[in-house]
N, C-alpha and C positions, 0 to 999 in steps of 0.2 A: 234155074232161075226163070220164072215165067214172066215174059214181057207182056205188057198191055198198056193201054193209055187210059188214065183215070182223069176225067175232066174236072172233077171236084177238087182233087189235089192240085191239079195244074192251075186252076183259077185261084186257089189259095196261095200257091207259089207266086203268081203274078201280083196279087194284092200285097203280099208281104214284101216282094221285091220293090214295088212302088213305094211302100211305106219306108223301107230301108233307104231308098234313094232320096226321099223327102227328108228323112232324118239327117242323112249325110249332107244334103244341100243347104238346109236351113238352120240346123242346130249345131253349133260349134263346141258346146260343152254342156255339162249337166247330166243328170240322171238318165234322161231319155236317150241322149246321144251315146253315153258311155256304157250304160248298163242295160237299159231296155232294148237298145239296138242289138246287143249281144244275145239277149234272151230271144229276140225275134229271129236272129240269123240261123240258129239251130233248127227252129221250126220251119223256116224257109227251105233249108237244105233237106229236111225230112220230107216236106211236101214235094220238092222237086224229085227226089228219088222215088217216092210213092206214086208220082205221076206216071212213071214208066215201068215200074217193077212191082209185081204183086208179092212182096216179101212180108215176113212177120214184123209186126210193130216193134217188138223188142230188138230184133236184129238191126233194123234200120235206125231206130232211136239210139242204141248204144254205138253203132257204127258212126253215126253223125257225131255223137259225143266224143268218141275217141279221135275222130278227125279234127274236131274243134280244139280239143286238148293238145293234139299234136301241133297244130298251127300256133297255138298260144305258146307252147313251150319252145317252138322254133324262134319265137320273138326274143328269146334270151340269147340267141346267137346273132351273128352278123349275116343272116340268111340273105337279106336283100342285097348286100354288097357282094356276097359270093355269086349271086345270080346276075350281078350288074344291073340291079333294078332300084338302087338307092335313090335315083332321081325320078322314078316312074310313080306318079301320083296314084294311078289306078292300082298298082301293085301294093303301094303303102296302105291304101284303103282296104283292099281285099285281104292281104296277109298281115296287116298291122305292123306296128313298129316297136311297141313296148309291152312287156309282160306284166299282167296284173292278176293277182289271185281273184279279185272281184269278177273278172271275166270268166274264170273257171266256174265260179258260183252261178253266174248268170246262165252259162251254157247248161249247167246241171239242172237248174230250175226250169229252163226251157224244155229240156228233154223230159223231165218229170211231168211237166204240163202236158206235153204231147201224149205221153203214156196214159195219163189220167183222162184226157179227152177221148182217146181211142177206146179205153175201157168203158167209159160212159156211153159212147156210141154203140159199142158191141152189146152192152146190156139192153139197150133199147131195141135192138133188132133181133 
């Protein structure tokens, strides 16, 4: 695994992180809060990993997707209680509290979007 720092991916990560914080802070419900935020979070994770590691697009994209699915499926358990984090607001935001199929769809579309963008960029270079 070759390590390197990619400024473009890191700046994208920072912008997406700010967008996620703004969504969390100002929108309490609706499509953007519940679905678009999930779409963005997989892109955010992808950009974070690509900021530091020069790995294949598909490897990172599907790794992020599997991670997101894993966190989502853990929401069907009492994970927060087992970790004694049920009263921790940050843990509730990061790990979530309820399972929704629509979140899995949003994650999948987000990863598909990343792959399509990367293919488009590769064709131009």
